[in-house]
C-alpha angles and dihedrals in degrees: 000000000000131000090246121118117199113221108198123188127191139208124338094003087112084072095059113135092039103037113091095323090186087067104027103027131232100284115110124224087253089056090052092047092051092049092047094047089057092045091050091051090054090050093048092248136120124219131212102205119195142162132196138167091212125090096208091053089057089052090050091049091051089053090047091052088058095045093053093044098245116190093230145327128242106203127193097176091174111197091356086069088077100038113030120097085164089066091046090053092046092051090051092046099051095056092212125125110263120193115200114224129193128173091209128035107258091198090067094049136068116332094247088064094059096082115075117191087182090055092057089070103022117106092220143353137218117196141163097023097104116220091339087069090073090057091048090050091049090053088052090050091049090055093055 
């Protein structure tokens, strides 16, 4: 096992900072990555920070996290959280701790966002804290 934590981000998160700032805030994904890189350094960890708009790529990255012996995965699967049994199966298959991350709180939003397939297999979740949620999730990963 390494001290690397994979931070995987799903669809439309590349548009943070301009996409529905009333829900997601004004920080960009690059801002979050910079903040998290500094937090990881302080915790003695490294992060591998990625974003894709493609479900299968997220599955491949989960498999890769296992193959390189990552410490944990922080996963903001975005809309795939509520639709992807493939991600659920991948999380179960990799046998690594996965912490679900959401900028907003899906439970306070539209009904279709209340079900989390990711959450079925994740060891923990952080939601509704905006970008700070990534730092909280990284602290949880460090404690594993």
